[in-house]
N, C-alpha and C positions, 0 to 999 in steps of 0.2 A: 499501612506503613509506607513511608516514603524512603526511597533509597537514593543516595548521592552518586552521581556519575559525572565524569569529566569528558569534554570533547577532546579526543586525541588527534583527530585530523578532519579536514573538510575536503570533500571531493566533489568537483563539478564537471558536468559534461552534457552530452546529448546522445540520444539513441536515434537510430536511422529510420528513414521513411520505409514503411512497410513491415517493420519488425513488430513483434508482439511486445506490448509495454510491460506487462507483468513478467513475461518470460525473460525479457532483457534485464529487468531488475534482478530476478532470481539468479541468472547466469553471472551477473556482475558481483552480487554480494558473495556468491560462492567463490568466485575467482579471487576476490579481494579479502576473503576470510572475514567478512563483516558479520558479527554476531549481535551487535546492538548499534542502532543508529536512528536518527530522525531524518525524514525524507520530505522534500518538496519538489513538485513538478509543475511546469506550465508547458503549453504547446497545443497540439491539436490531434484529433483522431480521425481516421477514415472509417472505422467501425468501433463501436463502443459496447462492451459487454460488462455488465456489473450486476451485483446482487445486493439485496438488503435483508435485514433480519426481521422476520415477522415475530413480534414479541408474544403474540397469542399462541401460535403453533410451535414456536421455538425452532423454526426452520428457515433456511435462506431461500429466497425467491429470486430467480434470474430474470434480467431484462436485457434485450439486445437492441441497439439502434444502428441500423445499416446506413448511416449518413455521416458526412463530415461534421464534426463538432469542435468547438474550442475547449481546451482544458483550462477552465477558469482558475481552478486550484485543485491540487492533489497533495494531500498531507498524510503522512503515516510514519510507520516505524519498522524497524527490523528487530526481531528478538528470536529466541530459540523455541522451536516447537517440535516435539518428537525427535529431538536430537539433531535438528538441522536448522539453518537460518530460515526465518519465515518473514516475508514482507507483508505487512498489513497496511493497506493504503485505502483511504477514503478519497473519492474523486467526485468533483462537480464539473459538469460540462454544460456548455450553452450552445443553442442553435442560432441561426440567422435572425430569428424573431425575438431573441432575448430570453427564451425559455430556458430554465436551468433544470437539469436532472442529475441524479448521482446516487452513489452508494459505495459499496466495497468494490474496488478494482478486481476484475476477474480476467483470467487468461482468455484470449480471444479478442482483446482490444488491440486494434492495429494502429500504429503510429503514423501520423502525418508529420509531426515534429514533436520532439520532447526534450526540453532542457531540464536537467535534474541536478539537485544538490543533496549530498549525504553529509550529515554531521555524525561522524563515527564516534561512538561513546565507549569509554573504558570504565571498568569497575566490575562488581559482581555481575555475572551474566543475567540478563533478563530472560526468564523462562515463562512460557505460556502453559497454563494448566486449566482444566475444566473448572468452571465456577458453577457449582450445583444450583444456586438460586436463580441464575439467569440462563444457564445452558451455554454460555459463551466461553471461549478460550481467552482468559485474561492473564495479565502478568502476576506471577506468583508473589513477587515482592509487595504488591499492593493488596494482596488477598489475606494478609495475616493480621 
């Protein structure tokens, strides 16, 4: 099922050198009372921590890169999970040799620079619920 939502406002800005990227997003969405949004980020990291979902084990596996990387693209959303705003961001970073790595943004990623845009959505709240077939937390509105 698809649900219609409208963009109610657009917020642009940057986060500061040395801050945690996911932590900064979480603080911002709580301060701004954002419960549904689309997010894009470009910039760079001093430390990159991410995880990916192993479809066989149905568990997340963490990777850490202790080097400067370019954020080539980070795209995600904000929805409600367990009663609070939850940022779900997929991120791809590249190194000096042009190699790309990525997955789900995890706390512990340290910002070199981060320019970010939020398209805040209005409509029925987007809620994440466990999807039994995949073991993932997916939008309830798309699960019916």
